[in-house]
C-alpha positions, 0 to 999 in steps of 0.5 A: 507519558508512557504508551499504553499499548500491548504488542504480541508477535503471532503466526498466521497459518496459511499456505505459508506461515505469515509472521505478524504483530498484533497490537491492542490498546492497553485498556482491556475490553471483551472484543476489539475492533481491528484493522489489518494493515496491508503494505505496499510494494517492496521488501520492507518489513511489517513496520515499513522498514528496509535495509536502506530506509527505516520509515516505520510507516506501518508501525506509526499507523498501527500506533495511531489506530491503537490510540483510538481504541482499535487493535491492529495487525501488521505483517511481514509479506510472504517470503520476507523477514520472519514469514515463510515462502519465496517472495520473488515467486509470490503473485498478486493472488497469493498476497490476497490469499494471505490477507484472507488468512489473516482475516480468518485468523482474526475472525476466529478469535474470541477477543476480536469483533468479527463485525468490525474488521477493517482493511487499510491498504497503502500503495500496492496494498490499495489494489490488494485490499480492494480485491480482497474486500470482495471475498471477505466481510468487512466493516470498512476499507481504507485506501491510502496513496493508490486508490482506484488504479492498476499497477500498470498505471502507477508504474507508467506514471512514475516513469513519466514523472522521472522522464519529465525531471530528467529533461529539466536536470542541469549539468553533466548528470542531466546530459548523461541521463538524457542519453540513456533514458529517452521517453521512447527507451523507457516505454520500450523497456516497460513494454518488453517487460510486460510482454515477457511476463505475459508470454510465460507461465514461469513465476520468475524471469530474468530481466536486465540481468536480474530476477524479476517476479513475473507471476506478480506482474502477470497477475497484476496486468489482469487488472486495468483501472476500469476493473479496479474502479468497477470493484469500488463502484458497487461497494456497499461498505464504507470506503475512505480514499486518501492521497496527498497532493505531494505524492509522486508514486500515486497521482492524486488526480486519479481520485477524480475517477473514484469520486465520479463513481458517485457511490455515497459509501465512498469518501475521497480526500486529497491532503495538502502537502502530504507525500507517499509516506504520509508525512508533511512535505511542502517542498518541490515534488520529485521522483529522482530524489525520493530517497533523500526526501524520505531520509529527511522525513523518517523522524516526522510523525504521520500527517496531522490532517491524515490522522484527523480524517482517519479519526473522524471517518472511523468515528462516523461509521462506528 
């Protein structure tokens, strides 16, 4: 069966030109409800692919939402792939500004329904979308794998998970890793990085012989979990928060704090056997072997329960 989807490559003018793909259902209509897909951390392209791993995560999300009748826009982050700018000099606020530029672009189009624009953030995109939602008029907010937490919490959790696995690792590899990665060493390295980023006003620093985006980290560190939760607490628009129980890059238990906000506009769901790339995974949770796990999942579809929750929630609020 042929997919009835129309895709157009477009350029959004902001501080730097952002290259994006606008996707429409094939069935023509006067105005489209539209979802802006906000990606997570890293250098992957608008589809969710990198040199090392082609996950097509954001392309799959776009394709599914388009099948439900929504237009979508997914984009290359500032300074990556076809978008202009310098990625390593890009801060959190710059990324939020780019989301706003995309929103303004859609809002000005006659074929887009300005009353029905959604943000869908994944991983770090949850933080960016939560902040951006304070500055624009949205129909709804979707937060996948990272709702209600700061980047510092996410990084600390990932380091803690890695440390736990190293302690249980057998053989020579386990012995060597335990020598080089003690709990104290990991914590000290993180604190040193945070201190260095906060004590400079430079966009980029060198850390452990590599360029590091100091502006990005410094601006993220201005937001605690409490700050992010406070932004969600009084949200008057519908919000959907979903994390999988096999996610080791975002802790599903963090959704408890979101649920305890007691905001009736927020729906919280934990999906059984879903990982960070939103696929079905029923194996043992691991952070040390994530690349191998994800490589084995690249041809899998989005988790069926995720698709159902998205469909039902969008139907309810539309």
